KEMAR-45933 format. One record per residue (C-alpha): y, x, z. Coordinates in Angstrom, 3 decimals. Example, Ala and Ser with C-alpha at 12.3 -4.5 7.8 and 13.67 -1.06 7.14 Angstrom:
2
        v        u        w
   -4.500   12.300    7.800
   -1.060   13.670    7.140
This chain:
278
        v        u        w
 -145.979  -82.763  -20.448
 -144.718  -84.858  -17.647
 -142.945  -88.195  -17.984
 -140.343  -90.002  -15.725
 -137.506  -92.555  -15.876
 -133.846  -92.071  -15.438
 -131.451  -94.745  -14.821
 -127.803  -94.955  -16.074
 -125.675  -97.845  -14.563
 -128.754  -99.876  -14.002
 -130.176  -99.214  -17.543
 -133.575  -97.517  -17.565
 -133.812  -94.517  -19.797
 -137.262  -93.136  -20.497
 -137.459  -89.317  -20.616
 -140.406  -86.829  -20.966
 -140.514  -83.325  -20.028
 -141.358  -81.099  -23.074
 -141.226  -77.489  -23.472
 -139.656  -77.218  -20.074
 -136.534  -79.559  -20.722
 -135.945  -83.165  -20.786
 -136.366  -85.326  -23.918
 -134.866  -88.700  -23.946
 -135.684  -91.972  -25.713
 -132.819  -92.501  -28.277
 -133.428  -96.184  -28.448
 -133.067  -96.424  -24.664
 -129.727  -94.398  -24.834
 -128.568  -96.726  -27.726
 -129.326  -99.697  -25.610
 -127.510  -98.171  -22.455
 -124.417  -97.491  -24.522
 -124.016 -100.536  -26.739
 -125.989 -103.257  -24.985
 -127.379 -104.086  -28.525
 -129.888 -106.943  -28.697
 -131.813 -104.812  -31.182
 -131.186 -101.088  -30.329
 -134.153 -100.037  -32.626
 -132.204 -101.638  -35.535
 -128.857 -100.198  -34.430
 -130.466  -96.739  -34.347
 -131.940  -97.191  -37.840
 -128.630  -98.261  -39.227
 -126.678  -95.658  -37.381
 -128.803  -92.919  -38.993
 -128.064  -94.387  -42.428
 -124.246  -94.673  -41.803
 -124.061  -91.216  -40.602
 -126.050  -89.813  -43.387
 -123.662  -91.653  -45.829
 -120.288  -90.871  -44.085
 -120.931  -87.528  -42.609
 -123.713  -86.350  -44.667
 -125.654  -85.418  -41.566
 -129.196  -86.141  -40.652
 -129.301  -87.466  -37.135
 -133.063  -87.326  -37.304
 -132.984  -83.488  -37.412
 -132.094  -83.693  -33.672
 -135.328  -85.820  -32.966
 -138.998  -85.321  -31.982
 -141.456  -88.061  -31.880
 -143.022  -87.957  -28.453
 -145.443  -90.433  -26.595
 -143.454  -92.588  -24.102
 -144.909  -95.586  -22.249
 -143.779  -98.901  -23.605
 -143.221 -102.185  -21.827
 -146.814 -103.214  -22.524
 -148.059 -100.019  -20.501
 -149.335  -98.190  -23.615
 -147.778  -95.050  -25.060
 -146.208  -94.966  -28.333
 -144.659  -92.229  -30.540
 -141.006  -92.558  -29.755
 -137.744  -90.951  -31.178
 -136.511  -88.570  -28.576
 -133.891  -85.935  -28.348
 -133.059  -83.251  -25.830
 -129.750  -83.061  -23.965
 -127.807  -81.363  -26.702
 -129.364  -83.637  -29.439
 -128.386  -86.763  -27.372
 -124.762  -85.400  -27.075
 -124.668  -85.162  -30.803
 -125.946  -88.583  -31.180
 -123.651  -90.387  -28.885
 -120.902  -88.784  -30.869
 -121.551  -91.340  -33.486
 -121.449  -94.295  -30.966
 -118.384  -96.030  -30.199
 -118.470  -96.866  -26.608
 -116.437  -96.875  -23.402
 -119.510  -95.846  -21.691
 -119.740  -92.611  -23.682
 -117.605  -90.370  -21.394
 -119.208  -91.349  -18.207
 -122.720  -91.054  -20.019
 -121.977  -87.437  -21.003
 -121.249  -86.588  -17.457
 -124.528  -88.408  -16.471
 -126.412  -86.476  -19.089
 -125.153  -83.175  -18.089
 -126.254  -83.942  -14.523
 -129.884  -85.251  -15.368
 -130.477  -83.152  -18.460
 -131.029  -80.052  -17.038
 -131.735  -80.743  -13.468
 -134.426  -78.382  -12.161
 -138.032  -79.789  -11.594
 -139.314  -78.131   -8.664
 -142.792  -77.510  -10.130
 -141.207  -75.351  -12.984
 -139.485  -71.926  -12.291
 -137.185  -71.442  -15.235
 -134.097  -69.406  -14.063
 -132.232  -69.796  -17.526
 -131.937  -73.695  -16.793
 -129.126  -73.102  -14.569
 -127.322  -71.152  -17.365
 -128.282  -73.798  -19.948
 -126.631  -76.523  -17.677
 -123.514  -74.544  -17.075
 -123.080  -74.001  -20.919
 -123.829  -77.776  -21.349
 -121.085  -78.705  -18.775
 -118.454  -76.644  -20.507
 -119.395  -78.025  -24.023
 -119.037  -81.457  -22.706
 -115.875  -80.628  -21.331
 -114.715  -79.688  -24.979
 -114.676  -75.955  -24.550
 -115.227  -73.848  -27.903
 -118.497  -71.979  -28.298
 -116.613  -68.656  -28.432
 -114.879  -69.590  -25.080
 -118.197  -70.567  -23.491
 -119.785  -67.236  -24.619
 -116.878  -65.272  -22.720
 -116.977  -67.488  -19.852
 -120.682  -66.990  -19.281
 -120.373  -63.303  -19.756
 -117.557  -63.290  -17.225
 -119.882  -65.150  -14.702
 -122.673  -62.573  -15.254
 -120.065  -59.648  -14.643
 -118.652  -61.375  -11.557
 -122.249  -61.538  -10.135
 -122.889  -57.957  -10.807
 -119.796  -57.015   -9.021
 -120.420  -59.106   -6.008
 -124.078  -57.773   -5.754
 -122.560  -54.251   -5.782
 -120.095  -55.212   -3.179
 -122.901  -56.367   -0.946
 -124.636  -53.082   -1.322
 -121.532  -51.435   -0.107
 -121.330  -53.341    3.001
 -119.104  -56.136    1.947
 -120.230  -59.287    3.833
 -117.546  -61.691    4.798
 -115.868  -64.138    2.443
 -112.599  -63.167    3.339
 -113.480  -59.690    2.201
 -114.525  -60.804   -1.094
 -111.337  -62.768   -1.512
 -109.214  -59.705   -0.485
 -111.078  -57.416   -2.978
 -110.738  -60.072   -5.739
 -107.081  -60.401   -4.991
 -106.732  -56.583   -5.448
 -108.403  -56.608   -8.845
 -106.208  -59.589  -10.056
 -102.950  -57.966   -8.813
 -103.641  -54.737  -10.705
 -104.926  -56.689  -13.706
 -102.437  -59.447  -13.976
  -99.616  -58.700  -11.370
 -100.482  -61.698   -9.487
 -103.085  -62.911   -7.037
 -105.456  -65.568   -7.640
 -103.439  -68.129   -5.603
 -100.375  -67.146   -7.339
 -102.130  -67.630  -10.772
 -103.321  -71.013   -9.838
  -99.775  -72.028   -8.785
  -98.466  -70.712  -12.138
 -100.967  -72.874  -13.999
 -100.302  -75.819  -11.874
 -103.853  -75.920  -10.256
 -105.000  -76.974   -7.011
 -108.764  -77.024   -6.304
 -109.780  -76.411   -9.994
 -111.549  -73.115  -10.812
 -108.912  -70.595  -12.171
 -111.156  -68.890  -14.671
 -112.032  -72.382  -16.178
 -108.276  -72.589  -17.123
 -107.930  -69.123  -18.673
 -107.707  -68.499  -22.443
 -109.754  -65.794  -24.387
 -107.391  -62.774  -23.471
 -107.101  -63.753  -19.790
 -110.925  -63.824  -19.579
 -111.302  -60.529  -21.476
 -109.005  -58.633  -19.045
 -110.489  -60.408  -16.099
 -113.942  -59.164  -17.158
 -112.593  -55.627  -17.780
 -111.015  -55.347  -14.357
 -114.251  -56.446  -12.644
 -116.658  -54.457  -14.878
 -114.653  -51.232  -14.567
 -114.537  -51.895  -10.623
 -118.356  -52.176  -10.687
 -118.771  -48.984  -12.697
 -116.553  -46.949  -10.266
 -118.346  -48.501   -7.317
 -121.729  -47.546   -8.680
 -120.558  -44.036   -9.168
 -118.679  -43.205   -5.962
 -120.539  -45.498   -3.646
 -117.708  -46.563   -1.305
 -118.979  -46.879    2.380
 -116.132  -48.572    3.954
 -113.937  -51.710    3.231
 -110.852  -49.657    2.702
 -112.609  -47.526    0.073
 -113.810  -50.616   -1.668
 -110.282  -51.896   -1.653
 -109.011  -48.762   -3.420
 -111.894  -48.919   -5.929
 -110.888  -52.563   -6.648
 -107.362  -51.454   -7.183
 -108.231  -48.780   -9.596
 -110.631  -50.978  -11.637
 -107.959  -53.590  -11.872
 -105.471  -51.067  -12.840
 -107.464  -50.078  -15.982
 -107.433  -53.697  -17.112
 -103.702  -53.981  -16.124
 -102.702  -51.040  -18.254
 -104.667  -52.423  -21.166
 -102.957  -55.799  -20.785
  -99.518  -54.264  -20.671
 -100.274  -52.375  -23.912
 -101.551  -55.394  -25.493
  -98.459  -57.392  -24.570
  -96.439  -54.838  -26.197
  -98.384  -55.113  -29.473
  -98.603  -58.995  -29.489
  -95.043  -59.641  -28.151
  -95.915  -62.037  -25.443
  -97.218  -62.225  -22.090
 -101.094  -62.563  -21.512
 -100.477  -64.260  -18.256
  -99.881  -67.856  -19.260
  -98.977  -71.139  -17.345
 -101.340  -72.829  -19.873
 -104.012  -75.226  -18.808
 -106.988  -74.272  -20.836
 -109.178  -77.231  -20.246
 -109.702  -78.999  -23.599
 -110.762  -82.555  -22.648
 -108.581  -85.343  -24.280
 -107.555  -86.190  -20.740
 -106.080  -82.694  -19.913
 -104.490  -82.461  -23.442
 -102.508  -85.685  -22.829
 -101.421  -84.264  -19.294
 -100.203  -81.045  -21.232
  -98.441  -83.109  -23.812
  -96.494  -85.135  -21.035
  -95.525  -81.871  -19.295
  -93.994  -80.584  -22.471
  -92.052  -83.663  -23.157
């Protein structure tokens, strides 16, 4: 184990590295969010209230780990990992809750140089989406889409694609064949500027996007295109497979898959969407 201190808006929060992830002192988190004169008592009463009102045991998210106290000695202290703390602060009414969630996402899965764990980056990405309000099923599709995209760009690199502009052109070819619009046109349709387009796609949009990119990878692996123009034709063919599936789906469901909907589910963005509809 290895212990360190984190700081949120001037408040010190003890944390300890346990099983390759950070666990935070719950009492310190309560103190930072509520500024209670007795955060231990607040935590005790909160567990009782949640158990009574929600029939949920907050203690199930906790481990007792030894943290250094003000007297310099180490004591068994209620701690929770990043996801556990996220659940706990849902039961705390505080204007600091949202900024704390963002802070938690940053420090909760930050990589410790001494530890080589390639899964931490994926865990942090999942957590960031969770904190933004995305559903678990959406997150699963998005994470799979990220993996498929990485496999495609690795394949393009093997086929001699080097420049960023070339990646953009090939991506646009898949998008045009899949959805009938380029990524820039798609972003304009959704009213986006610098935001990530895929973060604003719904389930069907993500699925067809994955299909176009995965089929492109499969064709490329079989045919091994050795020029940019050959890669471009493969990208168009891969996207066309997804495009044909999309069109058939639209006939069956009676609506367009390509949607102007902004899929970010934070309360803030929901309000923006509601204002647009009015």
